[in-house]
Every structure is written in structure tokens, then in C-alpha cells.
PDBQT receptor file of N, H, CA, C and O in Angstrom, charges set to zero:
ATOM      1  N   MET A   1      96.236  98.052  91.761  1.00  0.00    +0.000 N 
ATOM      2  CA  MET A   1      95.763  97.527  93.014  1.00  0.00    +0.000 C 
ATOM      3  C   MET A   1      94.789  98.529  93.596  1.00  0.00    +0.000 C 
ATOM      4  O   MET A   1      95.139  99.693  93.794  1.00  0.00    +0.000 OA
ATOM      5  N   THR A   2      93.590  98.100  93.867  1.00  0.00    +0.000 N 
ATOM      6  H   THR A   2      93.306  97.155  93.705  1.00  0.00    +0.000 HD
ATOM      7  CA  THR A   2      92.569  99.010  94.368  1.00  0.00    +0.000 C 
ATOM      8  C   THR A   2      92.400  98.930  95.877  1.00  0.00    +0.000 C 
ATOM      9  O   THR A   2      91.577  99.653  96.439  1.00  0.00    +0.000 OA
ATOM     10  N   ASP A   3      93.158  98.071  96.544  1.00  0.00    +0.000 N 
ATOM     11  H   ASP A   3      93.827  97.485  96.088  1.00  0.00    +0.000 HD
ATOM     12  CA  ASP A   3      93.045  97.914  97.988  1.00  0.00    +0.000 C 
ATOM     13  C   ASP A   3      93.536  99.181  98.681  1.00  0.00    +0.000 C 
ATOM     14  O   ASP A   3      94.583  99.720  98.323  1.00  0.00    +0.000 OA
ATOM     15  N   ASP A   4      92.784  99.658  99.670  1.00  0.00    +0.000 N 
ATOM     16  H   ASP A   4      91.933  99.220  99.961  1.00  0.00    +0.000 HD
ATOM     17  CA  ASP A   4      93.166 100.879 100.395  1.00  0.00    +0.000 C 
ATOM     18  C   ASP A   4      94.416 100.678 101.240  1.00  0.00    +0.000 C 
ATOM     19  O   ASP A   4      95.114 101.642 101.552  1.00  0.00    +0.000 OA
ATOM     20  N   THR A   5      94.701  99.442 101.609  1.00  0.00    +0.000 N 
ATOM     21  H   THR A   5      94.134  98.659 101.355  1.00  0.00    +0.000 HD
ATOM     22  CA  THR A   5      95.875  99.193 102.442  1.00  0.00    +0.000 C 
ATOM     23  C   THR A   5      97.146  99.023 101.620  1.00  0.00    +0.000 C 
ATOM     24  O   THR A   5      98.222  98.849 102.193  1.00  0.00    +0.000 OA
ATOM     25  N   ALA A   6      97.052  99.068 100.309  1.00  0.00    +0.000 N 
ATOM     26  H   ALA A   6      96.178  99.210  99.844  1.00  0.00    +0.000 HD
ATOM     27  CA  ALA A   6      98.230  98.899  99.459  1.00  0.00    +0.000 C 
ATOM     28  C   ALA A   6      99.152 100.110  99.595  1.00  0.00    +0.000 C 
ATOM     29  O   ALA A   6      98.685 101.249  99.576  1.00  0.00    +0.000 OA
ATOM     30  N   PRO A   7     100.444  99.872  99.731  1.00  0.00    +0.000 N 
ATOM     31  CA  PRO A   7     101.383 100.993  99.831  1.00  0.00    +0.000 C 
ATOM     32  C   PRO A   7     101.519 101.710  98.489  1.00  0.00    +0.000 C 
ATOM     33  O   PRO A   7     101.233 101.143  97.434  1.00  0.00    +0.000 OA
ATOM     34  N   ASN A   8     101.957 102.951  98.550  1.00  0.00    +0.000 N 
ATOM     35  H   ASN A   8     102.189 103.411  99.407  1.00  0.00    +0.000 HD
ATOM     36  CA  ASN A   8     102.134 103.698  97.295  1.00  0.00    +0.000 C 
ATOM     37  C   ASN A   8     103.351 103.159  96.537  1.00  0.00    +0.000 C 
ATOM     38  O   ASN A   8     104.124 102.366  97.075  1.00  0.00    +0.000 OA
ATOM     39  N   ALA A   9     103.512 103.588  95.304  1.00  0.00    +0.000 N 
ATOM     40  H   ALA A   9     102.884 104.232  94.867  1.00  0.00    +0.000 HD
ATOM     41  CA  ALA A   9     104.538 103.028  94.419  1.00  0.00    +0.000 C 
ATOM     42  C   ALA A   9     105.955 103.244  94.969  1.00  0.00    +0.000 C 
ATOM     43  O   ALA A   9     106.790 102.342  94.899  1.00  0.00    +0.000 OA
ATOM     44  N   GLU A  10     106.221 104.410  95.502  1.00  0.00    +0.000 N 
ATOM     45  H   GLU A  10     105.543 105.143  95.558  1.00  0.00    +0.000 HD
ATOM     46  CA  GLU A  10     107.569 104.693  96.009  1.00  0.00    +0.000 C 
ATOM     47  C   GLU A  10     107.880 103.826  97.230  1.00  0.00    +0.000 C 
ATOM     48  O   GLU A  10     108.988 103.308  97.367  1.00  0.00    +0.000 OA
ATOM     49  N   HIS A  11     106.898 103.676  98.109  1.00  0.00    +0.000 N 
ATOM     50  H   HIS A  11     105.998 104.097  97.997  1.00  0.00    +0.000 HD
ATOM     51  CA  HIS A  11     107.058 102.832  99.286  1.00  0.00    +0.000 C 
ATOM     52  C   HIS A  11     107.290 101.381  98.854  1.00  0.00    +0.000 C 
ATOM     53  O   HIS A  11     108.143 100.694  99.416  1.00  0.00    +0.000 OA
ATOM     54  N   MET A  12     106.537 100.919  97.864  1.00  0.00    +0.000 N 
ATOM     55  H   MET A  12     105.844 101.477  97.408  1.00  0.00    +0.000 HD
ATOM     56  CA  MET A  12     106.702  99.560  97.368  1.00  0.00    +0.000 C 
ATOM     57  C   MET A  12     108.071  99.355  96.736  1.00  0.00    +0.000 C 
ATOM     58  O   MET A  12     108.691  98.307  96.922  1.00  0.00    +0.000 OA
ATOM     59  N   ARG A  13     108.544 100.340  95.996  1.00  0.00    +0.000 N 
ATOM     60  H   ARG A  13     108.041 101.191  95.845  1.00  0.00    +0.000 HD
ATOM     61  CA  ARG A  13     109.864 100.240  95.366  1.00  0.00    +0.000 C 
ATOM     62  C   ARG A  13     110.949 100.092  96.444  1.00  0.00    +0.000 C 
ATOM     63  O   ARG A  13     111.868  99.286  96.294  1.00  0.00    +0.000 OA
ATOM     64  N   LEU A  14     110.842 100.860  97.512  1.00  0.00    +0.000 N 
ATOM     65  H   LEU A  14     110.096 101.514  97.634  1.00  0.00    +0.000 HD
ATOM     66  CA  LEU A  14     111.807 100.772  98.607  1.00  0.00    +0.000 C 
ATOM     67  C   LEU A  14     111.744  99.400  99.273  1.00  0.00    +0.000 C 
ATOM     68  O   LEU A  14     112.782  98.788  99.523  1.00  0.00    +0.000 OA
ATOM     69  N   LEU A  15     110.534  98.912  99.562  1.00  0.00    +0.000 N 
ATOM     70  H   LEU A  15     109.691  99.409  99.359  1.00  0.00    +0.000 HD
ATOM     71  CA  LEU A  15     110.393  97.591 100.177  1.00  0.00    +0.000 C 
ATOM     72  C   LEU A  15     110.956  96.495  99.283  1.00  0.00    +0.000 C 
ATOM     73  O   LEU A  15     111.638  95.587  99.759  1.00  0.00    +0.000 OA
ATOM     74  N   ALA A  16     110.672  96.580  97.997  1.00  0.00    +0.000 N 
ATOM     75  H   ALA A  16     110.118  97.318  97.610  1.00  0.00    +0.000 HD
ATOM     76  CA  ALA A  16     111.168  95.578  97.062  1.00  0.00    +0.000 C 
ATOM     77  C   ALA A  16     112.692  95.603  96.994  1.00  0.00    +0.000 C 
ATOM     78  O   ALA A  16     113.326  94.548  96.960  1.00  0.00    +0.000 OA
ATOM     79  N   ASP A  17     113.278  96.783  96.974  1.00  0.00    +0.000 N 
ATOM     80  H   ASP A  17     112.763  97.639  97.002  1.00  0.00    +0.000 HD
ATOM     81  CA  ASP A  17     114.742  96.889  96.951  1.00  0.00    +0.000 C 
ATOM     82  C   ASP A  17     115.359  96.308  98.214  1.00  0.00    +0.000 C 
ATOM     83  O   ASP A  17     116.387  95.634  98.146  1.00  0.00    +0.000 OA
ATOM     84  N   LEU A  18     114.746  96.559  99.360  1.00  0.00    +0.000 N 
ATOM     85  H   LEU A  18     113.911  97.106  99.414  1.00  0.00    +0.000 HD
ATOM     86  CA  LEU A  18     115.263  96.031 100.621  1.00  0.00    +0.000 C 
ATOM     87  C   LEU A  18     115.210  94.512 100.656  1.00  0.00    +0.000 C 
ATOM     88  O   LEU A  18     116.050  93.876 101.294  1.00  0.00    +0.000 OA
ATOM     89  N   ARG A  19     114.248  93.937  99.988  1.00  0.00    +0.000 N 
ATOM     90  H   ARG A  19     113.566  94.454  99.470  1.00  0.00    +0.000 HD
ATOM     91  CA  ARG A  19     114.086  92.479  99.976  1.00  0.00    +0.000 C 
ATOM     92  C   ARG A  19     114.802  91.815  98.792  1.00  0.00    +0.000 C 
ATOM     93  O   ARG A  19     114.714  90.600  98.617  1.00  0.00    +0.000 OA
ATOM     94  N   GLY A  20     115.493  92.594  98.000  1.00  0.00    +0.000 N 
ATOM     95  H   GLY A  20     115.564  93.581  98.143  1.00  0.00    +0.000 HD
ATOM     96  CA  GLY A  20     116.194  92.036  96.846  1.00  0.00    +0.000 C 
ATOM     97  C   GLY A  20     115.278  91.760  95.667  1.00  0.00    +0.000 C 
ATOM     98  O   GLY A  20     115.600  90.930  94.818  1.00  0.00    +0.000 OA
ATOM     99  N   LEU A  21     114.143  92.441  95.601  1.00  0.00    +0.000 N 
ATOM    100  H   LEU A  21     113.882  93.116  96.291  1.00  0.00    +0.000 HD
ATOM    101  CA  LEU A  21     113.171  92.224  94.528  1.00  0.00    +0.000 C 
ATOM    102  C   LEU A  21     113.047  93.439  93.613  1.00  0.00    +0.000 C 
ATOM    103  O   LEU A  21     112.018  93.611  92.960  1.00  0.00    +0.000 OA
ATOM    104  N   GLY A  22     114.056  94.266  93.557  1.00  0.00    +0.000 N 
ATOM    105  H   GLY A  22     114.892  94.126  94.088  1.00  0.00    +0.000 HD
ATOM    106  CA  GLY A  22     113.996  95.485  92.754  1.00  0.00    +0.000 C 
ATOM    107  C   GLY A  22     113.744  95.220  91.276  1.00  0.00    +0.000 C 
ATOM    108  O   GLY A  22     112.881  95.856  90.671  1.00  0.00    +0.000 OA
ATOM    109  N   ARG A  23     114.489  94.285  90.690  1.00  0.00    +0.000 N 
ATOM    110  H   ARG A  23     115.189  93.768  91.182  1.00  0.00    +0.000 HD
ATOM    111  CA  ARG A  23     114.306  93.978  89.265  1.00  0.00    +0.000 C 
ATOM    112  C   ARG A  23     112.951  93.337  89.012  1.00  0.00    +0.000 C 
ATOM    113  O   ARG A  23     112.298  93.629  88.010  1.00  0.00    +0.000 OA
ATOM    114  N   THR A  24     112.533  92.471  89.912  1.00  0.00    +0.000 N 
ATOM    115  H   THR A  24     113.064  92.234  90.726  1.00  0.00    +0.000 HD
ATOM    116  CA  THR A  24     111.222  91.830  89.762  1.00  0.00    +0.000 C 
ATOM    117  C   THR A  24     110.119  92.867  89.855  1.00  0.00    +0.000 C 
ATOM    118  O   THR A  24     109.145  92.798  89.106  1.00  0.00    +0.000 OA
ATOM    119  N   PHE A  25     110.254  93.833  90.766  1.00  0.00    +0.000 N 
ATOM    120  H   PHE A  25     111.046  93.889  91.375  1.00  0.00    +0.000 HD
ATOM    121  CA  PHE A  25     109.246  94.878  90.911  1.00  0.00    +0.000 C 
ATOM    122  C   PHE A  25     109.151  95.724  89.649  1.00  0.00    +0.000 C 
ATOM    123  O   PHE A  25     108.059  96.134  89.256  1.00  0.00    +0.000 OA
ATOM    124  N   GLU A  26     110.279  95.984  89.018  1.00  0.00    +0.000 N 
ATOM    125  H   GLU A  26     111.166  95.651  89.337  1.00  0.00    +0.000 HD
ATOM    126  CA  GLU A  26     110.242  96.789  87.792  1.00  0.00    +0.000 C 
ATOM    127  C   GLU A  26     109.526  96.062  86.661  1.00  0.00    +0.000 C 
ATOM    128  O   GLU A  26     108.857  96.697  85.846  1.00  0.00    +0.000 OA
ATOM    129  N   LYS A  27     109.656  94.731  86.601  1.00  0.00    +0.000 N 
ATOM    130  H   LYS A  27     110.199  94.215  87.263  1.00  0.00    +0.000 HD
ATOM    131  CA  LYS A  27     109.001  93.963  85.545  1.00  0.00    +0.000 C 
ATOM    132  C   LYS A  27     107.538  93.656  85.875  1.00  0.00    +0.000 C 
ATOM    133  O   LYS A  27     106.679  93.697  84.994  1.00  0.00    +0.000 OA
ATOM    134  N   PHE A  28     107.259  93.350  87.140  1.00  0.00    +0.000 N 
ATOM    135  H   PHE A  28     107.958  93.317  87.855  1.00  0.00    +0.000 HD
ATOM    136  CA  PHE A  28     105.922  92.924  87.547  1.00  0.00    +0.000 C 
ATOM    137  C   PHE A  28     105.467  93.677  88.801  1.00  0.00    +0.000 C 
ATOM    138  O   PHE A  28     105.337  93.060  89.858  1.00  0.00    +0.000 OA
ATOM    139  N   PRO A  29     105.220  94.988  88.717  1.00  0.00    +0.000 N 
ATOM    140  CA  PRO A  29     104.881  95.747  89.926  1.00  0.00    +0.000 C 
ATOM    141  C   PRO A  29     103.574  95.287  90.576  1.00  0.00    +0.000 C 
ATOM    142  O   PRO A  29     103.480  95.262  91.803  1.00  0.00    +0.000 OA
ATOM    143  N   ASP A  30     102.572  94.925  89.786  1.00  0.00    +0.000 N 
ATOM    144  H   ASP A  30     102.648  94.944  88.789  1.00  0.00    +0.000 HD
ATOM    145  CA  ASP A  30     101.302  94.499  90.381  1.00  0.00    +0.000 C 
ATOM    146  C   ASP A  30     101.439  93.193  91.145  1.00  0.00    +0.000 C 
ATOM    147  O   ASP A  30     100.844  93.025  92.209  1.00  0.00    +0.000 OA
ATOM    148  N   THR A  31     102.219  92.273  90.604  1.00  0.00    +0.000 N 
ATOM    149  H   THR A  31     102.702  92.409  89.740  1.00  0.00    +0.000 HD
ATOM    150  CA  THR A  31     102.398  90.971  91.258  1.00  0.00    +0.000 C 
ATOM    151  C   THR A  31     103.135  91.119  92.575  1.00  0.00    +0.000 C 
ATOM    152  O   THR A  31     102.738  90.524  93.577  1.00  0.00    +0.000 OA
ATOM    153  N   VAL A  32     104.203  91.904  92.586  1.00  0.00    +0.000 N 
ATOM    154  H   VAL A  32     104.526  92.387  91.772  1.00  0.00    +0.000 HD
ATOM    155  CA  VAL A  32     104.983  92.100  93.814  1.00  0.00    +0.000 C 
ATOM    156  C   VAL A  32     104.148  92.845  94.852  1.00  0.00    +0.000 C 
ATOM    157  O   VAL A  32     104.184  92.499  96.033  1.00  0.00    +0.000 OA
ATOM    158  N   THR A  33     103.400  93.857  94.433  1.00  0.00    +0.000 N 
ATOM    159  H   THR A  33     103.370  94.139  93.473  1.00  0.00    +0.000 HD
ATOM    160  CA  THR A  33     102.561  94.608  95.365  1.00  0.00    +0.000 C 
ATOM    161  C   THR A  33     101.485  93.705  95.964  1.00  0.00    +0.000 C 
ATOM    162  O   THR A  33     101.229  93.759  97.167  1.00  0.00    +0.000 OA
ATOM    163  N   THR A  34     100.860  92.883  95.139  1.00  0.00    +0.000 N 
ATOM    164  H   THR A  34     101.069  92.839  94.162  1.00  0.00    +0.000 HD
ATOM    165  CA  THR A  34      99.839  91.967  95.635  1.00  0.00    +0.000 C 
ATOM    166  C   THR A  34     100.437  90.982  96.635  1.00  0.00    +0.000 C 
ATOM    167  O   THR A  34      99.815  90.681  97.654  1.00  0.00    +0.000 OA
ATOM    168  N   ALA A  35     101.625  90.483  96.358  1.00  0.00    +0.000 N 
ATOM    169  H   ALA A  35     102.131  90.727  95.531  1.00  0.00    +0.000 HD
ATOM    170  CA  ALA A  35     102.270  89.540  97.269  1.00  0.00    +0.000 C 
ATOM    171  C   ALA A  35     102.593  90.200  98.609  1.00  0.00    +0.000 C 
ATOM    172  O   ALA A  35     102.415  89.581  99.658  1.00  0.00    +0.000 OA
ATOM    173  N   PHE A  36     103.066  91.447  98.588  1.00  0.00    +0.000 N 
ATOM    174  H   PHE A  36     103.210  91.951  97.736  1.00  0.00    +0.000 HD
ATOM    175  CA  PHE A  36     103.360  92.146  99.840  1.00  0.00    +0.000 C 
ATOM    176  C   PHE A  36     102.090  92.381 100.642  1.00  0.00    +0.000 C 
ATOM    177  O   PHE A  36     102.083  92.200 101.859  1.00  0.00    +0.000 OA
ATOM    178  N   VAL A  37     101.020  92.781  99.973  1.00  0.00    +0.000 N 
ATOM    179  H   VAL A  37     101.026  92.928  98.984  1.00  0.00    +0.000 HD
ATOM    180  CA  VAL A  37      99.756  93.042 100.678  1.00  0.00    +0.000 C 
ATOM    181  C   VAL A  37      99.214  91.749 101.277  1.00  0.00    +0.000 C 
ATOM    182  O   VAL A  37      98.770  91.731 102.426  1.00  0.00    +0.000 OA
ATOM    183  N   ARG A  38      99.249  90.674 100.505  1.00  0.00    +0.000 N 
ATOM    184  H   ARG A  38      99.609  90.689  99.572  1.00  0.00    +0.000 HD
ATOM    185  CA  ARG A  38      98.761  89.392 101.013  1.00  0.00    +0.000 C 
ATOM    186  C   ARG A  38      99.629  88.889 102.154  1.00  0.00    +0.000 C 
ATOM    187  O   ARG A  38      99.116  88.281 103.093  1.00  0.00    +0.000 OA
ATOM    188  N   GLY A  39     100.921  89.128 102.093  1.00  0.00    +0.000 N 
ATOM    189  H   GLY A  39     101.337  89.622 101.329  1.00  0.00    +0.000 HD
ATOM    190  CA  GLY A  39     101.824  88.680 103.146  1.00  0.00    +0.000 C 
ATOM    191  C   GLY A  39     101.648  89.421 104.452  1.00  0.00    +0.000 C 
ATOM    192  O   GLY A  39     102.012  88.903 105.508  1.00  0.00    +0.000 OA
ATOM    193  N   ARG A  40     101.101  90.613 104.404  1.00  0.00    +0.000 N 
ATOM    194  H   ARG A  40     100.806  91.034 103.547  1.00  0.00    +0.000 HD
ATOM    195  CA  ARG A  40     100.889  91.400 105.628  1.00  0.00    +0.000 C 
ATOM    196  C   ARG A  40      99.594  91.043 106.338  1.00  0.00    +0.000 C 
ATOM    197  O   ARG A  40      99.413  91.390 107.505  1.00  0.00    +0.000 OA
ATOM    198  N   ARG A  41      98.684  90.349 105.642  1.00  0.00    +0.000 N 
ATOM    199  H   ARG A  41      98.831  90.068 104.694  1.00  0.00    +0.000 HD
ATOM    200  CA  ARG A  41      97.408  89.988 106.271  1.00  0.00    +0.000 C 
ATOM    201  C   ARG A  41      97.627  88.884 107.288  1.00  0.00    +0.000 C 
ATOM    202  O   ARG A  41      98.486  88.024 107.096  1.00  0.00    +0.000 OA
ATOM    203  N   PRO A  42      96.857  88.899 108.369  1.00  0.00    +0.000 N 
ATOM    204  CA  PRO A  42      96.958  87.798 109.329  1.00  0.00    +0.000 C 
ATOM    205  C   PRO A  42      96.444  86.502 108.708  1.00  0.00    +0.000 C 
ATOM    206  O   PRO A  42      95.553  86.528 107.858  1.00  0.00    +0.000 OA
ATOM    207  N   ILE A  43      96.997  85.386 109.124  1.00  0.00    +0.000 N 
ATOM    208  H   ILE A  43      97.721  85.365 109.814  1.00  0.00    +0.000 HD
ATOM    209  CA  ILE A  43      96.594  84.091 108.587  1.00  0.00    +0.000 C 
ATOM    210  C   ILE A  43      95.161  83.782 108.995  1.00  0.00    +0.000 C 
ATOM    211  O   ILE A  43      94.372  83.322 108.169  1.00  0.00    +0.000 OA
ATOM    212  N   GLY A  44      94.821  84.018 110.212  1.00  0.00    +0.000 N 
ATOM    213  H   GLY A  44      95.462  84.392 110.883  1.00  0.00    +0.000 HD
ATOM    214  CA  GLY A  44      93.476  83.754 110.713  1.00  0.00    +0.000 C 
ATOM    215  C   GLY A  44      93.413  84.101 112.179  1.00  0.00    +0.000 C 
ATOM    216  O   GLY A  44      94.438  84.355 112.812  1.00  0.00    +0.000 OA
ATOM    217  N   SER A  45      92.230  84.113 112.710  1.00  0.00    +0.000 N 
ATOM    218  H   SER A  45      91.398  83.907 112.196  1.00  0.00    +0.000 HD
ATOM    219  CA  SER A  45      92.095  84.441 114.121  1.00  0.00    +0.000 C 
ATOM    220  C   SER A  45      92.373  83.206 114.966  1.00  0.00    +0.000 C 
ATOM    221  O   SER A  45      92.146  82.076 114.535  1.00  0.00    +0.000 OA
ATOM    222  N   LEU A  46      92.860  83.439 116.155  1.00  0.00    +0.000 N 
ATOM    223  H   LEU A  46      93.045  84.357 116.505  1.00  0.00    +0.000 HD
ATOM    224  CA  LEU A  46      93.145  82.344 117.069  1.00  0.00    +0.000 C 
ATOM    225  C   LEU A  46      91.846  81.885 117.734  1.00  0.00    +0.000 C 
ATOM    226  O   LEU A  46      90.910  82.674 117.862  1.00  0.00    +0.000 OA
ATOM    227  N   PRO A  47      91.779  80.630 118.155  1.00  0.00    +0.000 N 
ATOM    228  CA  PRO A  47      90.592  80.163 118.868  1.00  0.00    +0.000 C 
ATOM    229  C   PRO A  47      90.397  80.932 120.167  1.00  0.00    +0.000 C 
ATOM    230  O   PRO A  47      91.347  81.493 120.713  1.00  0.00    +0.000 OA
ATOM    231  N   ASP A  48      89.160  80.957 120.660  1.00  0.00    +0.000 N 
ATOM    232  H   ASP A  48      88.388  80.502 120.217  1.00  0.00    +0.000 HD
ATOM    233  CA  ASP A  48      88.849  81.716 121.880  1.00  0.00    +0.000 C 
ATOM    234  C   ASP A  48      89.651  81.233 123.077  1.00  0.00    +0.000 C 
ATOM    235  O   ASP A  48      90.115  82.052 123.871  1.00  0.00    +0.000 OA
ATOM    236  N   LYS A  49      89.825  79.936 123.227  1.00  0.00    +0.000 N 
ATOM    237  H   LYS A  49      89.448  79.271 122.582  1.00  0.00    +0.000 HD
ATOM    238  CA  LYS A  49      90.519  79.391 124.389  1.00  0.00    +0.000 C 
ATOM    239  C   LYS A  49      91.946  78.983 124.046  1.00  0.00    +0.000 C 
ATOM    240  O   LYS A  49      92.439  77.967 124.534  1.00  0.00    +0.000 OA
ATOM    241  N   PHE A  50      92.596  79.761 123.220  1.00  0.00    +0.000 N 
ATOM    242  H   PHE A  50      92.195  80.587 122.823  1.00  0.00    +0.000 HD
ATOM    243  CA  PHE A  50      93.958  79.457 122.805  1.00  0.00    +0.000 C 
ATOM    244  C   PHE A  50      94.923  79.743 123.930  1.00  0.00    +0.000 C 
ATOM    245  O   PHE A  50      94.862  80.804 124.552  1.00  0.00    +0.000 OA
ATOM    246  N   THR A  51      95.819  78.800 124.199  1.00  0.00    +0.000 N 
ATOM    247  H   THR A  51      95.869  77.939 123.694  1.00  0.00    +0.000 HD
ATOM    248  CA  THR A  51      96.897  79.027 125.161  1.00  0.00    +0.000 C 
ATOM    249  C   THR A  51      98.217  78.925 124.400  1.00  0.00    +0.000 C 
ATOM    250  O   THR A  51      98.306  78.176 123.427  1.00  0.00    +0.000 OA
ATOM    251  N   PRO A  52      99.233  79.659 124.821  1.00  0.00    +0.000 N 
ATOM    252  CA  PRO A  52     100.498  79.631 124.102  1.00  0.00    +0.000 C 
ATOM    253  C   PRO A  52     101.117  78.235 124.044  1.00  0.00    +0.000 C 
ATOM    254  O   PRO A  52     101.755  77.877 123.055  1.00  0.00    +0.000 OA
ATOM    255  N   VAL A  53     100.928  77.456 125.097  1.00  0.00    +0.000 N 
ATOM    256  H   VAL A  53     100.409  77.747 125.901  1.00  0.00    +0.000 HD
ATOM    257  CA  VAL A  53     101.462  76.104 125.131  1.00  0.00    +0.000 C 
ATOM    258  C   VAL A  53     100.270  75.155 125.153  1.00  0.00    +0.000 C 
ATOM    259  O   VAL A  53      99.549  75.084 126.148  1.00  0.00    +0.000 OA
ATOM    260  N   THR A  54     100.065  74.440 124.079  1.00  0.00    +0.000 N 
ATOM    261  H   THR A  54     100.651  74.498 123.271  1.00  0.00    +0.000 HD
ATOM    262  CA  THR A  54      98.912  73.550 124.017  1.00  0.00    +0.000 C 
ATOM    263  C   THR A  54      99.187  72.199 124.650  1.00  0.00    +0.000 C 
ATOM    264  O   THR A  54      98.259  71.542 125.122  1.00  0.00    +0.000 OA
ATOM    265  N   GLU A  55     100.447  71.767 124.671  1.00  0.00    +0.000 N 
ATOM    266  H   GLU A  55     101.201  72.300 124.288  1.00  0.00    +0.000 HD
ATOM    267  CA  GLU A  55     100.817  70.504 125.288  1.00  0.00    +0.000 C 
ATOM    268  C   GLU A  55     102.132  70.693 126.030  1.00  0.00    +0.000 C 
ATOM    269  O   GLU A  55     103.019  71.396 125.546  1.00  0.00    +0.000 OA
ATOM    270  N   PRO A  56     102.266  70.084 127.181  1.00  0.00    +0.000 N 
ATOM    271  CA  PRO A  56     103.547  70.191 127.879  1.00  0.00    +0.000 C 
ATOM    272  C   PRO A  56     104.641  69.438 127.114  1.00  0.00    +0.000 C 
ATOM    273  O   PRO A  56     104.364  68.510 126.355  1.00  0.00    +0.000 OA
ATOM    274  N   ALA A  57     105.855  69.850 127.328  1.00  0.00    +0.000 N 
ATOM    275  H   ALA A  57     106.081  70.604 127.945  1.00  0.00    +0.000 HD
ATOM    276  CA  ALA A  57     106.980  69.191 126.669  1.00  0.00    +0.000 C 
ATOM    277  C   ALA A  57     107.088  67.755 127.157  1.00  0.00    +0.000 C 
ATOM    278  O   ALA A  57     106.901  67.482 128.343  1.00  0.00    +0.000 OA
ATOM    279  N   GLY A  58     107.387  66.844 126.252  1.00  0.00    +0.000 N 
ATOM    280  H   GLY A  58     107.539  67.065 125.289  1.00  0.00    +0.000 HD
ATOM    281  CA  GLY A  58     107.512  65.439 126.612  1.00  0.00    +0.000 C 
ATOM    282  C   GLY A  58     108.632  65.204 127.614  1.00  0.00    +0.000 C 
ATOM    283  O   GLY A  58     108.461  64.456 128.577  1.00  0.00    +0.000 OA
ATOM    284  N   ARG A  59     109.743  65.821 127.398  1.00  0.00    +0.000 N 
ATOM    285  H   ARG A  59     109.882  66.429 126.616  1.00  0.00    +0.000 HD
ATOM    286  CA  ARG A  59     110.845  65.725 128.350  1.00  0.00    +0.000 C 
ATOM    287  C   ARG A  59     111.709  66.963 128.198  1.00  0.00    +0.000 C 
ATOM    288  O   ARG A  59     111.866  67.490 127.096  1.00  0.00    +0.000 OA
ATOM    289  N   PHE A  60     112.249  67.411 129.273  1.00  0.00    +0.000 N 
ATOM    290  H   PHE A  60     112.120  66.983 130.167  1.00  0.00    +0.000 HD
ATOM    291  CA  PHE A  60     113.102  68.579 129.242  1.00  0.00    +0.000 C 
ATOM    292  C   PHE A  60     114.126  68.452 130.352  1.00  0.00    +0.000 C 
ATOM    293  O   PHE A  60     113.787  68.144 131.495  1.00  0.00    +0.000 OA
ATOM    294  N   SER A  61     115.360  68.687 130.011  1.00  0.00    +0.000 N 
ATOM    295  H   SER A  61     115.635  68.937 129.083  1.00  0.00    +0.000 HD
ATOM    296  CA  SER A  61     116.426  68.672 130.997  1.00  0.00    +0.000 C 
ATOM    297  C   SER A  61     117.337  69.853 130.710  1.00  0.00    +0.000 C 
ATOM    298  O   SER A  61     117.744  70.078 129.571  1.00  0.00    +0.000 OA
ATOM    299  N   ALA A  62     117.648  70.594 131.747  1.00  0.00    +0.000 N 
ATOM    300  H   ALA A  62     117.317  70.410 132.672  1.00  0.00    +0.000 HD
ATOM    301  CA  ALA A  62     118.524  71.743 131.581  1.00  0.00    +0.000 C 
ATOM    302  C   ALA A  62     119.964  71.314 131.348  1.00  0.00    +0.000 C 
ATOM    303  O   ALA A  62     120.759  72.083 130.807  1.00  0.00    +0.000 OA
ATOM    304  N   GLN A  63     120.314  70.082 131.752  1.00  0.00    +0.000 N 
ATOM    305  H   GLN A  63     119.669  69.457 132.191  1.00  0.00    +0.000 HD
ATOM    306  CA  GLN A  63     121.661  69.592 131.555  1.00  0.00    +0.000 C 
ATOM    307  C   GLN A  63     121.769  68.918 130.186  1.00  0.00    +0.000 C 
ATOM    308  O   GLN A  63     120.844  68.243 129.735  1.00  0.00    +0.000 OA
ATOM    309  N   ALA A  64     122.879  69.109 129.560  1.00  0.00    +0.000 N 
ATOM    310  H   ALA A  64     123.631  69.658 129.926  1.00  0.00    +0.000 HD
ATOM    311  CA  ALA A  64     123.106  68.493 128.260  1.00  0.00    +0.000 C 
ATOM    312  C   ALA A  64     123.245  66.981 128.396  1.00  0.00    +0.000 C 
ATOM    313  O   ALA A  64     123.914  66.498 129.310  1.00  0.00    +0.000 OA
ATOM    314  N   GLU A  65     122.618  66.237 127.496  1.00  0.00    +0.000 N 
ATOM    315  H   GLU A  65     122.075  66.630 126.754  1.00  0.00    +0.000 HD
ATOM    316  CA  GLU A  65     122.713  64.773 127.549  1.00  0.00    +0.000 C 
ATOM    317  C   GLU A  65     124.062  64.291 127.038  1.00  0.00    +0.000 C 
ATOM    318  O   GLU A  65     124.572  63.268 127.492  1.00  0.00    +0.000 OA
ATOM    319  N   TYR A  66     124.630  65.015 126.108  1.00  0.00    +0.000 N 
ATOM    320  H   TYR A  66     124.215  65.846 125.739  1.00  0.00    +0.000 HD
ATOM    321  CA  TYR A  66     125.872  64.600 125.484  1.00  0.00    +0.000 C 
ATOM    322  C   TYR A  66     126.959  65.624 125.815  1.00  0.00    +0.000 C 
ATOM    323  O   TYR A  66     126.668  66.795 126.057  1.00  0.00    +0.000 OA
ATOM    324  N   GLY A  67     128.180  65.180 125.820  1.00  0.00    +0.000 N 
ATOM    325  H   GLY A  67     128.416  64.229 125.623  1.00  0.00    +0.000 HD
ATOM    326  CA  GLY A  67     129.286  66.089 126.076  1.00  0.00    +0.000 C 
ATOM    327  C   GLY A  67     129.389  67.144 124.990  1.00  0.00    +0.000 C 
ATOM    328  O   GLY A  67     129.153  66.864 123.814  1.00  0.00    +0.000 OA
ATOM    329  N   GLU A  68     129.729  68.316 125.377  1.00  0.00    +0.000 N 
ATOM    330  H   GLU A  68     129.920  68.543 126.332  1.00  0.00    +0.000 HD
ATOM    331  CA  GLU A  68     129.817  69.415 124.409  1.00  0.00    +0.000 C 
ATOM    332  C   GLU A  68     131.221  69.621 123.940  1.00  0.00    +0.000 C 
ATOM    333  O   GLU A  68     131.475  70.506 123.122  1.00  0.00    +0.000 OA
TER     334      GLU A  68
């Protein structure tokens, strides 16, 4: 992996072990490293006029409709 943001081998081994991918990392280190690097990238930028809530909720009641 030639990407400057790629973690070093020891760091990748630790991350893979924490995620339960230790055996997979030992067999396919480049594939697992590429997947981790791609997973850390943002999906895309948000629109300029993005609001957290794009549409109001259709209905909302703080009281439960059905008995609990």
C-alpha cells in the first residue's frame, strides 16, 4: 500500500485483531489494509445548505400509543 495515510503493519495487525480479522489479515494483509483505509475515508461532502433535519416528522407523540 503506497498511500501515506495507511497505518503501519503493527498498527494494522492490532486493528485487525480487535475486529476479529486476525487470521484474514495474516492471509491477505493488503486486502484488509485497503479495506480499513477505504472505510476511514468520508463518503462525500455534505451540500452547502444541509440541515440536520430535512423534513419534519410526520407525527410524534411523547405518550405511548399502546400499553406497555
